[in-house]
N, C-alpha and C positions, 0 to 999 in steps of 0.2 A: 471763516475765511473771508477774504475781501477781493477787491479788484486788482488785477495784475497790471502794473504800470508798464506800458509798452508791450503788453501781451494780452492774454485772455484769462479771465478768472471771474468768480462769482461776485455779484454785488448784493444779492439777496441772501438772507440767512437760510441755512438748511437745517433739517432735522434728520438724524440717523433713524432708520426704520428697522426696529427689531421686533421680536414677537409680541412685545408689550405695547407697541405703537398703535395708535387708533386705526391706521391703514392696514394693520395686520389682524385686527379683530374680525370676528365673523360678521357677515352682512346682517343688516337689521331685518332683512327678509330675503328669502331665497327665491329664485325664479320658479315659476310654475313648472310642474313635471312635464317632460316631453311626452307627446301623445303618439309619436310614430315608434315603430319597433326597432328600426335600424337607422336612426337619424344621422345625417351628414353634418349637421350644424347644431350647435347649442343655441338656445334662445337668449343670447347675450343681451339683445335689445330690450328685454323685459326686466333687467336688473335694476334700473334706476341709476342716476348720476353718481351718487356717493359710492354705491356698491360697484359700479363699473371701474371707478378709480382704484378701489380696493382690489378688484380682479387684476387690473394691469400691474399693480404693485406685487401681487402674489405671483404673477407670471415672471416678473423681473427677478424675484427672489428665489422661487421654488423651481421654476422651469429653466431659466437661464443661469441660475446659480450665482447671481450677482449680489453684491452688497448694495442695497437700495437706500437712497436718501431723498427726502422730500425737499424740493427747492422752493424756498419762499413760504410766506404765510399769508393769510387773507389780508388784502389791502396793500401788499407789496407788489412791486414790479417783478414779474417772474421771468421776463425775457423769453417767453415762449417755451417754458419748461415746467413740467409738473414733477417728474421723477428723474433722478440721476442714478445710473447703474454702473458700478465699478466691478471689474473682474481682473484677477492677476495675470491672466493669459490673453486678454483682449482689450481693445481700446475702450475708453470711457464712452458710454452711450446715454443720450438724454431722450426723454419720452414726453409726449403730450397725449393726454387722454381726452377724446372728443366723443361724448355720448350724445350725438345728434340724431334726431329722428330721421333727418335726411342730410347726409354728408355730401356736399357738392364740391365741384372743382374749385370754386371760389374760396370755400372754407379751407381747402387743402393749400391753395396758393398763399392765402394770408398767414396760415400757421407756419409754413416753411419760411416765408420771407421775414416774418417777425424774428425768427431765430437766426436765420442766415445773415441778416443785416445788423444784428445786434452785436453785443460783445462776446457772444459765444462762451458763456461761463464754462469753467472746467476744461477749456480748450478742447471740448468734445468735437469729434469729426463724424459722429454717427447720430442721426436723428430718426426717431421712430414716431410716427403719428398713428395712434390707436383709436379706432372708432368702432362702435357697436353696429354700425350700418353696413350694408353690402357695399363692396368696393369694386364691383365688376363693370361699372358704368364706363362706356367707351371714352367719353369726354374726360372723366376723372383720370383714366389711365394715360390719356394723351398729355394732360397737364403735368402729371407726375413725371413722365418722360422728359418734358421740357425743363422742368425744375432740376432734374438730375443733370442735364446737360449744362444748364446755367450755373449751377453750383457744383462743379466737378470735384471740388475739394471736400465735398460733404456727401457722406453716404446717407441716402434718404430711403427709408422703408415705410410702407403703408400697411398697417395691420387692420383688416376688416373682420367681419364676423366669421368668415370662413377661415382666415389665417389664424385667428385666435382659437377657433374650435380645433383646428389641426394640431396646434401646439398643446392642447389639453387632452388629446386622445390617450396619451400614456400616463395621465396624472389623475387617477380616480379620486384621490384624497381632496385635491383642489376642486374638482367637479362636484364632489359631495358637499363640500363646504358652501359653494355658491348656488348649486342647482338641485341639491338633495340626492339621497341614495338611489332613488328610482331612476333619475336621469343618468347617474353615474353607471348604474348597471346596464342601462340601455345604450349608452353612448361609448363608454371607454373600452379599450382593448381588454378582453377577459383576462389574459395572462398578466396584465399589469396591475391587478387589484392589490397585490402586496408590495410590488416593486422589489422583490427579494427572491434570490435563488437559494432554496434550502440546500441543494447539493453543494453549492459553493461554500456554504457555511460548514458543512461536514468536511469538505476538503481542507478548509482553513484549520479546523480543529485537529484533523489528523496530521497535518503538516506541523502544527505547533507541538503536538505530542511527540512526533518523531524527532524534532529538534531537541526537546528536553531530554528524551531518553538517550539520544546520542551524546549529549553533554554529560549526563550522569555516568554513562559507560566509559567515556573518554577520561573522566576524572578518576577512574579506578573502581567503580561500583560494578558488581556482577549484574548481568542483564536483567535477571528476574527482579532484583532489588531496584534496579534503575527504573523499571516500569512502575513499580509501586511508588517510588519517590516522585516520579513525574505525574502520577495520577493523584497524589496527595496535595491538594491546593494549599495546605497549611505550610508546606516547605517552600520557602521563598515568597510567602504571601506579602505583597507590598504594604497591605493595610496594617500589618503588624509593625511596620517601620514608620509609615507615614499615614496619618489620618486626614491629611489636607491636600491630597492630589486633586486639583480642580477638574471639573468635567469638561472645560473648554480651555483653549489657549495652548501654550507651549510649556511642557514640563520636561526637564532633563534629569534623569536619574544618574548620578555621577559616583563613580567608585573605581579604585584601582583594579587591575586584573584579578579575577577570582573573588571579587567582593559580593557577587550575586546579583549584579545589576541586570544582566541579560535574563536570568531566571525571573526577576521581578517584572520585567516588561512582558515576558511570556505569560505570566499569571494574569496581568492586566488584560492582555490580548484574549486569553481564554475567557475571562469574565465578560469582555465585550461580545464575544461570540455567543455566550450563554444568554446575554441580554437580548441580542438580535434574534435568537431562536424564539424567545418568549414574546417579543414585541416587534412587529414588522416596521414600526416607526422609530425604533431605537437607532442610535448611530451605527453606520456601516463600519464593521471592523476591517482594518487593513494592517498587514504586517510587511515591512520592507527591511532589507538589510542595506545599510548606507552604502556599502561597496557595490551594490547592484544598481544604485540610482546613477545612471550614466550622465544624465543631463538635467532636465528640469524636474524638481521635486514635485511641484504641483501636478504636472502631467503624470508622473509615476503614481501618485496617490489616486488621481481620478481614474486612471486605467485599472488599477487594482480594485478600486471601489466599484467600478462598473461591472466587474465580474460577480458581485454579490447583490448590488441593488442599484438605485438611481441616485448618484451623488448630488444631482441638481435638486432633488426633492427631499433629501434627508441629510442630517449632519454626518460627518465622517470622523472616526476616531482611529488615527493611524499610529502604529508603533514603528519607530525608526531605530533599529538595533545597530550598535557599533558606530555611532556618529563620528567618533574620533578616528576610525580605521582607514578611511580613504586618503588620509594625509593631512598635514596641517592646513594647507590652503583650501582644499576641497571641503574639509570639515567645517571651516568657518563659513564657506560659501553655502553649504547645506543648512547651517544654523541660521544664516540670514534669510534663506528662502523659507525655512520653517516659520520664522517670525513674521515674514510678510504674508505667508499663507494663512496663518491663524488670525492676523490682523484683518485680512480681507474677508475671512469667513468666521465671524465671531462665534458661530455655533460649532465649529470644528475643534478637534483636539489632536495634538501631536505629542506623543510621549517618546522620548529618545533615551538611549543609554549611551554613556560615554565615559572614558577615563578622564581624570582631572586634566585641566589645561585650557579648556575653552573659556571664553569670557562670558559668564552667565550672570543674570540678575538674581537677586535673592528670591524673587517671585518664581523664576524658572527652575532654580536649582533644588534638587533633593539629594542629599548625600547618603550613600550606603555606609552607615555606621558599622563598626566591627560587631561581631556577635558577642554576646555576653558570655562569661565563663560557663554559666549554666547552660546556655544554648549550645556551646561547643561540646560539652559533655553529653548532652542529650542527642546531638547529631552523631557523635562518634559511637555512642552505645547503640543507636538505631542501625548503624552501618556495620555492626559487628566488632567494633574496636573496644578499647578500654577507657572508661572515664578517667579524668585526671590528666588529659593529654597536655595541659598547659603547665603541669608540674615539672620542675627540674629541667626546663629548657631555657635557652638564652632569651633575653628581652626581645631581640629581633625575631626569633622563631615564635615566641609567644604572641607577638603582635601579628605575625603572618597567619598563625593558626586560627585567629579570630576572623579570617576571611574564609567563606564556605569552601572554596576550591581546595585550599590547603587542609582544611578540616577533613574533607572527603579523602584526599590523598593520604593524610596521616592515618585515617581509619583503615584504609587498604593496606598500608604498611604494617599496622598493628595486627591485622588478620593474618599476615604472613610472618608474624613474630620478628619483624625487622625494626631496628631502632629508627627513631625520627632523625632526619638530617639536622645538621648544625646550622644551616643557613637556608633562607627561603628558596634561592635558586636551585639548591640541591633537591628540593621537593619535585621540581619539574624534571630534573635528571632521573630521579627515582621513578617517576611516572613514565618517562620515555623508556627506561630500561625494562619496566614491567611490560609495556606494550611490545617491545622488541622480543622479549621472551615468549609472549603469547603467539607471535607470528610463526614460531617453530623453525625459522630460518637462521642461518649463522648471523651473529650480531652485526658484524661488519657489513654484510650484504643488506640487511634490513635497515640499518642506520643510514647507509648510503642512499637507499631508495627514498627514505623519508627526507633526507637532506635535499636530494634532487627535487622531490615533490614540493618542498617548501620554497625552493628557488622559483619553481614554475608557478605556484599559486601566488606568490608575492607579485610576480610580473603580470599575472593574469587577473588581478583584482580579487583574489581569494579562491579562485577555482582554476583547475587545469584539466585539460582533456585526458581521460584515462590512457588513451593511446600514446600520449606524449611521454608517459612514464616508461613504457616498454610493452612487453607482451602481457597476456592475461595473467600469467604467473606472478609478474611483478605487482600487478593490481591486486591480486589475491593476497599477496604478502602484506602490503600496507593496510589493506582492509582487516586482515587478521590481527593487526596490532590494536584494533579498536580505537585508535587515535584518529582515524580517517574515515570519512563516510562517502558513499557514492550517491550523487544526485544526477539522475539521468545518465549521461555519458561523461560526467565530469567528477573529479575528485576534489574534496576539500577537507581541511582539518576540522574536527568537531569543535575544537576550542581555538579561537584566534591566537591565544598565547602559545599554543603548541606550534602553530605555523611560525611564530616569531622565534620560538626556542630553536627549532630546527634550521631556520634561516640564520640564526646566530651560529649554529654549528657549521653551517656552510661557510660562513665568514671565517671562523677559526680554522677550518680545514683548507683555507686558501682558495676556495671556489668562487670568491667574490669577483665579478667582472670589474675591470678598472673603471668602466664608465659609471658604475654606481657611486664612486667617489667624486666624479667630475660633473655628472649630470644632476642638477637639483631635483628634477622630477623623479629620477631613479633613486636618489638618496632619500627622498620623502617616502617612496614605497618601501624601502628597506630599513627605515628608521628603527622599527621595532627589533628587527634582527640584529642591526648594528648595536643597539643599546644592550641587548641580551648577550651579544658576543663580548662587549666590554665588561659587562657585569660578570660573566662566567670566566673570562680569561684572567691570567695572572698579570703581574705588572708589565712584563715584557710584551705580551700579546696585546694588552689594552693600549699600551704606549705606542706600539707600532701602528695600530689602527687609528688612534686619535691623532697622531702626528701626521699621518698620510691624509686624513680627512681635513684636519685644520689647515694644512698647507694649501688646500684647494677651496674649501668652504668652511672657514672658521665659524660662521654663524650657525650652520647646520651641525658642526661638531659640538658647539656649545649646547645646543638643544639636546643632542643625543647623550652627551655626558651627563647632563642634568637628570635625564630620565634613566640612566644606566646605574648610577651609584647614589645611595642616600647621602644627602648633604647634612650639614650641622642642624639645620632647622627641622629635618625629618627625624632626628634622634632625641629621645628624652635624656635627661641628665644621667640616667643609669643604663643607657642603652649602648654605650660604647662597646664595640664587639672586639673580641680577642683575635689575635693573629699571631703567626710565628714571630719570634723575636727578631727584630732588626736593629743593628747598631745605629746609634744616633747619626753617624756619618751617612749611612745609607738612607735613613728617613729624610735627612736634610737634602741629600742629592736628588732624591725623587721629587720632593716638593720644589726644589730649585728648578729642576728640568721642566716640570709642569708650568710653573709660573713664568719661566723664561719663554717657553713656547707660546703660551697665550699672549704674553706681552709683545712678542715679535709679530705674531699674526694679527694683532689688533692695533698695530702702530699705524699712524703716529699718535692716535688718541691715548694709547697706553702710556706714552711718555709723560703725560700730565697727571698720572694717578696720584702722585704724592707732591703736587703743587710745584713749588720752585725747585725742589730737589729732583734732578733728572739723571743722577749718576747711577752706578751699578747698585743692585739690591742683592742682599744675601740673606737666605733663610738660616735660622739657627733653631733647630727643632729637636724634640725628643718625644718618642712614643712609648707610653707606659701602658701596656695592654691595649685597651681601646680608647685611651685618653691622650690627647695631643697637647703638648706645651711648645709654643713656638714664638719667635720674634722675627720681625722683618727689620734688617739693619742696613745702614749705609756702609758700603765697603768699597775699597779700591782694590783692583786685582781680582783674581779668580779664587782666592782661598775661601774655604767654607768651614768655619770653626764649629765645633760641637761643644757647647758650653754647659750642658746639663742644667737646665734652667733652675727650678720651676719658674714660671712666668712671673708670679707675684713677687719674686725676689730679685728680678732683673729689671731695674728701672733705668739704668744708665748704660750706654754703649761703652765699648772697651776704651774709647778715647776720653771717657769721662766728661765729654762736652755735650752730648746729645742724648735725648731719650730715644728709644727705638721708634721707628716709624709706625709700627703696629704690633700688637701682641695677641695671642690666642691661648686659651686654656679650656679644654672641654672634650666631649666625645666625638669620635669620628668612626666611620664604617670601615675599620681597619681590616676586616676580613675580605673586603673587595680590593683586588690588586690595584685597581685604578682610582682608589680614593683620593690620592693627591691631585688628580685632575679636577675633581669636583671641588676640592678645597680651594685650589687656585682660582677656579672659575668664580666661586663665591666672593673671594677677595676682590677680584677685578670688577665684578658686578656691583659690589658695594661702593667702590670708588667711582665708577662711571655714573652711578646714580647721583652722587654728589656733584660731579662735573656738569651733568645735565641740569640739576636743580639750580645751580649757581651760574649757569650759562657761561662756562669758562672757555669755550672754544673760539679763538679769534678768527675772524673772516675779513681781513682787510681788502680782499679782492671782490667782495660781494657788495654790489651797489646798494641794494635795499637794507642790508645789515649795517653798512656804514651810515646810511641816512638816518636810520632809527637811533643808532648809538650816538651820533652827533646831536640829534634832537634831545635825547635824554641828558647827555652831558651838558649841553647848553642850558637847558632849563634848570638842571641841578646847580650848576655853578652860578647862575644868575638868580637862583632862589625863586623860581617860578612855581606856582601851584601845579599839582599833578595834572589836573584837567583843564588848565589854562593853556589853550593852544594858540594864543595870539602870536603873530610873528615877532622875532627877536632881531635886534640890530646885529649883523654879522661881525662888525668890528668889536662890539662889546663881547661877543662870544669868543672871538680870537684872543682878545686881551685876557679874558678869564682863563682860557686854556694855557696861555703862556705863563700866567701867574702860578697856576697849579703845577706846571712843570718846574718852575723855578723853586717852588717850595719842596717838591718831592722828586728830584732828578734821578735818584737811584732807588726809589722805593720798589719793593716787590709788588705791593698791592696798595691802592689808594681807595679808601672808602668814605662815603658821604651819607651818614645817617641811614644806613641800610637801603638807600634808594639807588645809589650808584656804586658799583665796584669796578674799578678801572686800574690802569697801570701806565707807566711812562711811555711804553711802546705804543699803546693805543692812543694816548693823548697826542703824541707826535704825529701819528697817522691822521688824526682829526685836524690837527693844526695844518698839516700839509694840504689836506683836502680843502680847507677854507682859503689858504693862501693861493691855491690854484684856481679859486673861484668856482669850483665845481659843486660846492655845497650850499650856494646861496642863489637867490633870484636876482634879476637885473636891477631891482630897486635897492640892493644892498641888504636885504632882510633874509633871515633864515626862517623858512616856513616848515610847518609840520609836513612830512612827505605824503600826506593823504588829503582827501577831500575834507574841507574845513566846515565847521558848523554854519548852517544857513537859516536857523530858525530858533525860536525861544518859546516853546509851547508847554512848559510845565516845570515841575521840580526835578524830574529825572533827567539824567544826562542824555538819553536817547531823544528826549524832546528838543534838544538843540539841533537836531537834524531832520530835514524833511525826509519822507520815505525814499524819494529819488536819491537824495544825497547820502542817506544811510546805506542804500544799496550800492552806490558808487564806492563808498568807504569800504564796505565789506568785500567787494570785488577786488579792490586794490590791495587790501590787507592780506586776503587769502592768496592772491597771486604772488605777493612778496614773500609770504610764509613758505609757499611751495618752492620758490627760488632759493630761499635761505636753507630750507631743509636739504635740498639737493646739494648746495654748497657744503653744508656740514658733512654729509656723507662722502662726497667726492674728496674733500680736503682732509678730513679726520678719520673716516672709516672706509677707505677705498676698497678694502678686502671684503666689505659687507655690501658693496654696491649691488651685486647681483642676487643678494639674499633678502635685503630689506624691501618691504612691499611697495614703497613709494618710489623706488629707483630701479627695481628689478625689471620693470616694463614701463612703457609710456603710460602714465596715469593722468587722469583728469578728475577734478573734484566737481561733481554735479550736485547742485543743491538749490535750496529755496530759502529766501528770507521773508519772514512774515512780520509785518508791522501792524499792530492792533490799536494804535492811538497812543497819545502821550502818557496815559496812565497805566499801560500794560507793557510788560517787558517784551521786546521783540523775540522771535524764535528763529533759530537757524537749523535747518535740516541738511546735513551733508552726507553724500555717498561717494564712493570711489568706483571708477570704471576705467578700462583701458582707453587710451586716447588715440584717435586716428591721426595720421600724419597731417601736420598743418593746423590742427585744432588747438584752441586755447586751453591752458591747463585748468582754468576755473570757469565754470558755466553756472552762474548764479541767477536765479529767477526771483523776482520781487512780487509778493502779494501784499498789497497795501490796504489798510482799513478792514472793516468787517469784524467778525468775532474771532475767537482764538482757535478755531478749528484748523486742522492740517489736512491738506488735499491728500486723499488716500493714494493717489498716484505717486506721491513722494515716498511712500513706504515700499514701493516695488523695486526689485533689482533693476539696475541700469543695463540696457542692452549692451552686449560685449562686442568689442572689435576682436578679430582673430589675433591670437598671440601664442607664441611658443614659450615665452618666459614663465618662470615659476618662482614666486616669492614665498619665503617661509614665514615672514613676519606678519603679513596681512593677506586676507583673502582677495580673490579677483574682484568680487563684488561684496560689499559689506551690507549689513542692515543700515537703517537710517536713523541714528540717534538724534534726538531733538535736544538742542542746547541753547543757551543764551549767548549771543555773540559778544566776544570780548574784544572790542574794537577801539576803546576810548582812551587807553593808556598811552604812554610814550613809546612803548616798543611792542605793539600788539602782534606784529608778524614774527618777531623773534620769539615771543612767548609761545605762539602757536607752533612754530617750527621745532622748538625744543620739546614741547609736549609730545608732538608726533614722533620725534626721534627717540625720546625716552620710552614711549609706549612700544615702538617697534623693537627697541633693544630688549625690553622686558619680555616680549613674546619669544625671544631667543634665549631668555634667562641670562642676559648680559647686563641687566639693570633691574631695579625694582620698578613696578608699575607706578606711574603718576596717579594722583588722586583723580585727575580729569584727563582723558585722552585728547583734549582739544577738539571735541566735536566730531571726531572720526572714530 
């Protein structure tokens, strides 16, 4: 890192202090043993200078739980700093270690003034002066008080021999390291010798076993067998699937419901408990359900860890089950917090489970692959079923049975001599029916109670008070189904998918409150139930629900439909599913209705799906079993022909003049009544991806968009090099635009060597802009609309800018990009305004630009946070010079402003990806804006994700 221009930042180089660093190594000699039987202080003054600095570093890391870095090296100006300590929940703190035989008031004053009057690297507002001497001198305390008043913006602490001793009272391992075991035994709190509570470990183990048994029972296993399965670590052993789970950092085990991901993290948690039993220095095991983490993840982890041991003194290994369950936005927020937490605590580990959909890196992601056919047979036989469960079933069921939950349900059905269902969702219905039979109550009554409970647990974050369901008899009924468990005084479904299943039944039964379809927060909570309702319902039921939701929240509707019905990409070539015969006219009508609805709800952007043709579109389709043949044709009027394709034989439309706009031939999930909705969604997403990639949305009323397009057009028509940003004569540009219009007055699109794609309408707009004089400066020249190069320091393009000018350029480009993004949504996607993450609430971009010299690429760290009224949309900090390190504070979540808005496409606070700034082309803001838009649309499954999300 380097100096912050206009701010505070380090000039000296720093070194990260880990367990291998010289400051973490044992002292070259320990202090002599204490001679008193109950000492109040440690003999810190007998350590020697080097060992005292090591002790201070150990306290920063092990006692305060901070990431420590050594500031500067011998011979460098250290600006009054020896150590820097970073903590995710506390301000940055800097430390000076003063091992003086006599620490005087003058020494204190010089030490404080050296830091306070300097550049204050890392923008730290907390300064600690640590000395091995006694600090109870009256004059010393008087000067300390005066210094605190003088530098009121700086928190100044003085750690003397007594303060340091008090801090080490509960840390026998550190005391042993520096003072020997005899001193540790004499000085430290006796109960703190292990830093671990065995009873807490036993409670963790019992809770984990209870959760696993409940899951096995809920899946249809008899209780005695469920206990045996839970006690057998080979069932669900993650090491049989992955042999590369790292001991530290973030790992997310990803799989669809029923894939065994929760059992895998339970096994890892059990192994962590076993390791902690054997070794008091092993990582502290923690288990959290993501739905139970109400605010800060770091605080939740520390509070849970403190019940077992001392997180400041030992690593933590936390399991976060169901990362996807709190909702799209909250899940992304927790993911960002997990990344920040493991970055700030390099020895910590967080292992999460989640369904697919989160943006994960290859390093983080571990996919729950399906069971092998041999593993399916072995599990079925162990549970009392018949081997060969995969034989004679459809491709979709065969694929489902390779997920452990479906294998277990299938074995239970076989034990009862029942046939396996013909589709995956029917397995859940069979499981529900079995539980309802076990309750011994009338089916309608038990089902009604489970449906009511699901509605309550969805609203309550996974749990509902038992009293909320009714009397004790009602509670006993749902518990008798074995699908529900009692935790204290609250009820919850043993498997999250059962909650979603019965929530879906509530939707189909008409028990859905209207606010669920209008309130984005409630829609997010109900998304699983809504998806399963669409998946379970017939065409009419699914259509009624999709149309009602799409009329209010088309973005949320798209997300839910994508997760409700398998799409073409989810099916293998032989996996088309059979369905009752439908006439071609009915197939065509349903597909037409779905396409028309999506098109209407996503207008006006959807009008550009097929380029210059914006007339009526007609589907011409045929369904043969599970295989679809279809064409999208130009048509006038409302007639819908049924032409019995097949697609490969139909290349010309009926008028013999045009090819069809698009054609399809392949498998669809025809056994799902709502499959046309997913098919139409995929069609639109594919076309919107192209529109974003080619930046096809006109914004004549956007000032920054017009400025960039004018600059690109001018340079292209005058044949200027891409990175040549010298001003251009406005008259020459105007002449060139008029000439282009004269050559192509009626062209649909005008292209110039893949550099510029334009059209007569845009050229006329740019011509008008210049004629009005709004696009040029007073000298008659057309300038690039951003800060221009002011240096020439090397062969790389960023060397043409001083750090200050590059910072100004980045601030201008990102501000313009934000304005263009907003204009794109407001103009072309108004119905998504309250769903997309950058427009659903006032957002600001908080980031840092790092320049490391002419020979090293600058780095850009961008984060999102809610914006306070009157604040600028972009707040970019500059770090100039120095090495290529990143300030750890830039990895932390940005403090939030209160807001009630909820976006589906982005989290409230994201992690901080590090990218190279793309600022040097002709349209950098437009490029950023389109990348952000496409990425947000992709999160709703309305486009394919771009290769780069534009630094956010």
